[in-house]
N, C-alpha and C positions, 0 to 999 in steps of 0.2 A: 504494500500500500504506500502511495506517495504522500508527501506532505506539501500542502499548498497554503500560502498566506497572503493576505491583503490587509494593509493597515495604514494609518495616518503617518505623516512625516514626523520625525523626531528631531530633538535639538542637538544630538550628537553626530549628525550627518548620515544616519541610517534610518530607514523606516522602522517604526516601532512594532516590528514583528520578529519573532524568534522561533526557530525550529530546533528542537533538541532531539537528537538521535542517539539512543542508548541500546537499541536492539538492531533489527534488520529492517530496512526500508527499501522497497523496490518500485520503480516507476514503469511505465509502459513504453510504447514505441513512438516514433515521430518526434514531436517537440516535448514529450513528457520527460520529467526528471524525478529523481528520488526526492529531492527537496526543491520546490518551485516557489520562488519569492517574487511576486509582482512588485516592481518598483524598488527592489533591493531589500535589505534587512540583515538579520544575523542567523547563523546556523552553528550549532554546537554539535560536533560529530564525535561520538564515542563508540558507535556501533557501525555496522556495515550498511552503506548507502550506495545505490546505483539504480540503473534502469536499463531496459532493453534498447533504449534510444542511444545509450552511451553517455548520458548526462547524469552525473551524480547530483550536482547543485547548479541551479540556473537562476540568476538574477535577471528577470525579464523587464524590459522597458514598458511602462504604462502606455496604453494606446492613446490616451487623451493628453499627453504631455511630452515635451521634448527633453525633459530632465533625464540624465543618465543615472541609472541605479547605482547605489553604493552597497557593497556586499562585504560582510565580515564573516569569515569562516574560522572558527576556533576548533582545532582538533584536540581531542583528549584520548590519545592512543594507548596510554598505559604501557609504553615500551614497544608496542607493535609498529611495524612499518606502515606508512601511509597507504601503501598499496593494499594492505589488508582491510582498510576502511573504505576505499573508493575503487579498488581494483584498477581496471584500465579505463574507467570512465573519467569524465572531465568536469571541471568547475568553470562554468561559463558566465560571462557578464555582458549584457547588451550595451557595450560602449562606456560603461562606468568604471570606477576604480574598485579594486578588490583588496581587502586586507586579509592576510593569512596569518594565523597565530597557532602556536602549539602550546598547550597548557597555559595560555594567557601571554606567552612571550611572542611579540609581533616579529615575524621574520620577513614580511612583505607589507608595506604600507600602501594604502589606496592612492596616496598623493606622491610620496617620495620614492616608491618602489622598494627594491631590496634594501633591508636595513643593515645587513651584515651581522645580525644577531644569530647566535647559535642557541636554539631552544632546547632545553633539557627534555629528554624522553627516555626514561629508564636508564639503561646502560649506554645510551647513545645521545649525541647532540645533533640536531637537525637544522638545516638552513635551506634557503631557496637559491637555486643557481641564478647567476646573473642573466644569462641568455633567456629571453622570453619567447613564447609562442602564442600566436593568435589564430583561432579557428576562423577561417574566412568563408568556407562553403561546407554545408552539411547535407547537401542535396543528394550526394552519392554515398555509396557504402564506404568508400575511402575518402575521409574528410580532407579538405585542403587547408593547409596551415602555412603561416609565414612567420619568419623571425621578426620580433619587434624588440625595441629597447625601452619604450616608455612604460610608466607604471599604469596608466589609464587603459591602455589597449592591450591587455594581456589576459590570457586564459591559463588554466593550470591543470596538470595531470600529475600522476604519481612520479613521473620522470623528472619533474621540476624539483623534487625534494632530494637533497643529498644528506648523508649522515656520516659522522665519524664517531669513533669510540670515545666516550666521555671519561674525564679524569676521575669522576666519582666511582666509576666501575673499578678502578685500581684501588681506591680507598676501601670500598666495601669488600673487595676480594680478600684483603688482609685483616678485616675486622675480627673474625672469629679467632684467628691465630694470635692477634694482639691481646684480646681478652684472655685467652688461654695462658699467655705469657705472664699475666699479672699474678697467677697463682705460683709461678716459679720463684718470685722474689722472696717468698717466705720458705726457707728450707725446713727440713724435718727437725724435730726437737733436738737440742744439743746445747753447746756452749754459746759464747758471744752474747751474753745477757747481762743487763744491769740488774744486780741482785744483791740483797743483803744476806749474809750467811745465817742470820737468825730468822729468816722468813722464806717461805716457799714462793712468794710472789716475785715476779721478774718482769723486766722490760727489755725489748730488743728492737733495734733500729737497723734496717737494711736498705741498701741502695744498689741498683743494677743498671748498667749501661750496655746497650746492644747496638752494634754498628754493622753495616754491610750485610744486613740480613736479607738475602735474596730468596725468593719463593718461586718455585716452578708453578705456573698457572696459566690461565687464559691471557692475562695481561703481561705478567712478568714484572715484578716490583722489587724495589730496593728500599729498605726501611732503616731508620735510626730511632731508637726508643730509649727513654729514661723511665725507670720504675723504682718505686720506693715503698716502704711499708713500716708501720709501727705496730708491734704486738705487745700485749700485756697478758700475762698468764700466770698459772700456778702449777706446781708439780704435785703429784700424789703417788701413793704406793698402794699396791694391791696385794693379794695373797701370794705366797711363794716368791717373795722378793721381786715381783714385777713392778715396774715403775711406769709412770705416764705423765702427761701434761695436758692441759686444756687452756686455750688462749683465745681472746678476742683480738681482732686486728683491723687496721685501716690501711688500704692500699691506694696508691695514686700512680698514674702512668700517662705518658704521652708518646705517640709515635708519629714521625714525619715520613710520608710516603712519597716516593718518586717512581715514575714509570715513563715509558715512551709516549703515553697519551696525557701526561700531566700528573698532578698529585694533590696533596693536601695533608691534613693531619687529623688524628683522633686523640681525644683525651678522655680519661675515665677515672672515677673515684669509686671506691667500694668499701664495704664493711662486711665482716664475716667472722666465722669461728673455725678453729682448727683444733683437733685433738689427736693424740697419738699414745701408743703404749709399746713398751719393750718387755719382752719375755726372755729371761735368761734360761735357756734350755739346759745348758751345762755351764761349767765355769768359764768356758771359752767360746761357746756357741750361743748366739742370740737371734731372736726374731723381732722385727719391728713392723708396726702397722700405723698408718696415719690416714685420716680423712679430713676434708675441709669443705666448707660451703661459704660462698660469697655472693653478695648482691651488688651489682655494678650499675652506675648511672654514667652514661657516656655522651659525648658530643662529637659531631662530625663536621669538618670544615673543608670546603673545596677551594682550591686556588682560583677557580673560575667564577664560582657563584657565591662564595662566602659561606656563611653558616647554613648547613643542611638540617640542623636540629641540635638541641642541647639537653633534652630530657628523655633520652631513650634508656630502656632498662634491659638488663640481662642477668642471668644467674650462672655462677660457675661452681662446679663440683670437682673435687680432686681426691685421688686415692693413691696410696703408695705402700708397697710391701718390700721389705728388705730382709735378707738373711746374711749373717756374717760369722766369721770365726777369727778369734784373736790368737796371735802367736807372740811369744816373748823370746826374742833372740838373745838378749843379754839383759843385765840389770838396767832398769829404767828405760828400756826401748821395746816398743810393741809394734806389731804389724797386724793388720786386719784385712782379710779377704772378704769382699762384699759382692753381692748380686742383688739387683732390685728390679721392680716393676713399677712404672710411674704412669698413671693415667689421668686424663682431664676431660671434663665434659662441659660444654657450653650450651645454655638454653637462652635463646634470644627472643624477646618479645617481637612479634611482627609489627612493623610500623611503616608509616608513610612520611617521607621527609619533606623538606620545604619546597622541593621542586617536583612533588608528586611521584617520586620513585617509591615503589612498593618493595620493601626489604624484608626478607624472611630467611631463616636459617634452615638448610637442608641437612648438613652434617657438621657438627662441631665437636668432634671427639679426636683426641690424640692419645696414643699408647706407645710407650717406649720401654725397652728392656736394656739393662746395663750391667756392667761388671767392672770392678776396679780394686785397687789396693790403697790402703791408707797406712801411714806410719806416724808414730809419736815417740818423742824422746825427751827426757827430762834432764836438765843440767842445773845443778845447785851452785849458788853463789854465796860464798862465805858461810857455809853451814846450811842447815835445813830451813832457816827462816826466809830465805830468798831463793827463788828458782825460776827458771825459764823453761817452758815446755814448747818444743817445736813440733809442728804438725804439717804433714804434706799428704796429698792424694793424687791419684791418677786413675782415670776410668774411660770407658767408651760406652756410648749409648746408640742404640739402633731403633728406628721407628718400626713398630708393627702396623700401626695405623696412624698416618700423619697427614691425612687429606681432609681439608675443610671445604665446605661448599655453601655458597650463598645464592639465593635466587633474587635477582634484581629486576623487578617488573617483567618476569617471565624469562629473563636471561640467566642461565646458570653460570656462576663464576666459582672457580675452584683454585686452591693453591695447596702445595705440598711442602712439607718440612724437608730440610736437608736429610740425606740418607743416613749419615753417620756423624755423630758428634763426639769429639774428644774433650774430656773434662780434666782440668787441673785445679789444684787448690793448695794454698799455703797459708799457714797461720802461726801465731805465737801467743803464749800466755805468760805474763810476768806476775809472779806472786811475791808479796812481801808481807809476812804476817797474815792478817785477816784481809788485806787488800789484794785483789786479783784483777789485773787488767788484761783483756784479750782482744785480739783483732784477727781478721781473716780476709783473704782475697781469693776469689775463685774465678776461673776463666774457662770458657769453652769455645770451640770452633768446629766448623764443618767444611772441610775442603775449601778453605779461603772464602766461603760463602757467608759465614756468620762468625762474628767475634763478639763475645760477651764478657763483661767483667762485673763481679759482684763484691761489695764491700760490707763487712759487718764489724761491729765493735761492741764490747761489753765490759762490765766491771762488777766485781763483787766487793763489798765493803762492810 
């Protein structure tokens, strides 16, 4: 069924009639059109519109006037190509000016012609080509057209719309991986805490910097991120000398994204809880388990369009299991062989951003297995009152499942973590009586594709 409209003149240059298409509209043959507006007007097209005549939208001149009709067509394609909305049909105007917009962004003005604006449409940006075409004869099956350069004398088909990959597609491609990285900034329970020896309460501050983090994906991105956290927790003991901890924490992070199609940044803050327990199986063999849950609020900023939104929500869940065995090679020197399983899951609320991109998460899970060796050695200074403990570690991590997927207005975007990561750590504890100061630095890299550094500091007093 076609849509026809006749109305009075408006004050904005268009007749005060509007046709809204959110389903399927089909016209007949001859001069029929899917949307037929006598004297011009406005059409909002979010569904399929066309006709057997080959005319999708027609702004027809009124028979009793010489005024040329003015037409505004605003497409709301939700990431789809314009050809999926009008097919091979045409947008015609009987001698007047036509304004074309996508999601409200004007890419062709009825007076000034091509605006040079790239309108956001899901994972793509869309514009109108400079070269115009005017339909001059529709009496035969093969319509006659000619090239025109003016804004007033131009008709439109799907071929007039050109598109390029949008910078926000690169940003959203790495969004799940960035949120998953926030959970890494808080390691499993251990040292590097601000704590009084007379209390089980403790405080820990961590900071992590990641550079040159390249992800294999649809776009191919490179990221630099800064992550930090503050944790406040307490230790506890269970039966059979098992120990554990529970902590509340606040995390913050920001990532800058670069890609061949442009970039931007993502920032996030979150609060959550983490708990872990260690079971001493024998004197030298232990088992560890840890789970965490966090709620994040994040913002997205595009280099092209500015803020895409600042109040989006996500949930992060983490779990870790580790088994290890201690070996003492000589007095005050210990080695530990370790193996671990580290998994993270992201749950992202579906949302529509500031440029009408529909963002939803398809797969936000990562799972790594690793193995390594840690060493610890104690050196006393001037007797037992003062000592320095040196700690070092080396390990390797391999992803079992490192693929994340986002759906951006119907366009699937995926990225994959590096295949193998080498992990190194170094730390030292200095103790003098009841005062204990400790610090640590950790680094990991993956085939020159990712370099990360993490710093922790703690003190007992």
